C-alpha positions in Angstrom: 17.4 18.5 57.7 14.8 16.0 56.5 12.1 18.1 58.2 13.2 21.2 56.4 13.1 19.4 53.1 9.6 18.0 53.8 8.4 21.5 54.8 9.9 23.0 51.6 8.1 20.5 49.3 4.8 20.4 51.2 3.3 23.3 49.1 4.2 21.4 46.0 2.5 18.2 47.2 -0.6 20.2 48.2 -0.6 21.9 44.8 -0.4 18.5 43.0 -3.2 17.1 45.1 -5.5 20.1 44.5 -4.8 20.4 40.7 -4.0 16.8 39.7 -7.3 16.4 37.7 -6.6 19.6 35.7 -3.0 18.5 35.1 -4.2 15.1 33.8 -6.9 16.6 31.6 -4.5 19.2 30.1 -1.8 16.6 29.4 -4.5 14.3 27.8 -5.7 17.2 25.7 -2.2 17.9 24.5 -1.6 14.3 23.6 -4.9 14.2 21.6 -3.9 17.4 19.8 -0.5 15.9 18.9 -2.1 12.7 17.7 -4.6 14.6 15.5 -1.8 16.8 14.1 0.3 13.7 13.3 -2.8 12.1 11.5 -3.4 15.2 9.5 0.2 15.1 8.2 -0.3 11.6 6.7 -1.1 11.8 2.9 -4.5 10.7 1.7 -4.3 7.6 -0.6 -4.3 8.7 -4.2 -6.1 5.6 -5.7 -8.1 2.6 -4.7 -6.8 0.3 -1.8 -4.1 -2.2 -2.7 -6.3 -5.1 -1.8 -8.9 -4.0 -4.3 -6.2 -3.5 -7.0 -4.8 -7.0 -6.2 -8.2 -8.6 -6.5 -9.0 -6.9 -9.8 -5.5 -7.9 -11.1 -6.1 -11.5 -10.3 -9.6 -11.5 -11.7 -8.7 -9.7 -14.9 -5.5 -11.7 -15.3 -7.4 -15.0 -15.1 -9.9 -13.8 -17.7 -7.0 -12.5 -19.9 -5.3 -15.9 -19.8 -8.6 -17.7 -20.6 -9.0 -15.7 -23.8 -7.4 -16.4 -27.2 -4.5 -14.0 -27.8 -5.3 -11.6 -30.6 -9.1 -11.7 -30.0 -11.0 -8.6 -29.1 -11.7 -10.0 -25.6 -8.0 -10.5 -25.0 -7.1 -6.9 -26.2 -9.8 -5.4 -23.9 -8.7 -7.6 -20.9 -5.1 -6.8 -21.5 -5.8 -3.0 -21.5 -7.8 -3.3 -18.3 -5.0 -5.4 -16.8 -2.4 -2.8 -17.8 -4.4 -0.1 -16.1 -4.5 -2.1 -12.9 -0.8 -2.7 -13.1 -0.3 1.1 -13.5 -2.4 1.7 -10.3 -0.5 -0.9 -8.4 2.8 0.6 -9.5 1.6 4.1 -8.5 0.6 2.8 -5.1 3.9 1.1 -4.5 6.0 3.8 -6.2 7.4 1.4 -8.8 8.5 2.9 -12.1 6.6 1.7 -15.1 6.3 2.7 -18.8 3.2 0.8 -19.8 1.5 3.8 -21.4 4.6 4.7 -23.4 5.2 1.4 -25.2 3.4 -0.9 -27.7 3.7 -4.4 -29.2 6.6 -6.5 -28.0 8.1 -3.7 -25.9 4.8 -3.4 -24.0 4.7 -7.2 -23.4 8.3 -7.1 -22.1 7.5 -4.1 -19.9 4.4 -5.9 -18.6 6.5 -8.9 -17.6 9.1 -6.6 -15.9 6.3 -4.8 -14.0 4.8 -8.1 -12.9 8.2 -9.2 -11.6 8.7 -5.9 -9.8 5.3 -6.3 -8.1 6.1 -9.9 -7.2 9.3 -8.7 -5.6 7.4 -6.0 -3.7 5.1 -8.8 -2.2 2.2 -8.3 -4.6 0.5 -11.7 -5.3 -0.6 -12.1 -8.9 -2.4 -15.5 -8.5 -1.9 -18.5 -10.7 1.2 -17.3 -12.5 2.9 -20.4 -13.7 6.6 -19.6 -14.0 7.1 -22.9 -15.8 4.8 -21.9 -18.6 6.4 -21.3 -22.0 5.7 -18.1 -24.0 2.8 -19.7 -25.8 1.2 -20.6 -22.5 1.8 -24.3 -22.6 3.8 -25.9 -19.8 7.4 -26.6 -20.4 8.5 -30.2 -20.1 12.3 -30.0 -19.7 
């Protein structure tokens, strides 16, 4: 019985030995095609890399905090900061309304967006959560 079984599968074994290299090459080619197709399906990033946005937010945020509120430098730095916040929100798919608001509403939205970015793991360096609204440390 075993001899008949061996004779029946002998042509299969010979076929595998003769064409093993072609089988390996064709399966490797199929895997490469599948990998390329999977990579083509990934969307291209729409904006700058998150690390670059984070670095710019930290840099602009530090210069914004170093300026006097109400000065022209502060206004320009705040606008640049808001644009970077918009980019970060777009990259992380966080809803924001920074372009739709002004004055106190814009300030509150900026704080909400900063909090949402912090929750998402975005590090906005040197944010002192103990600082009062006027920027001076609270001494409770």
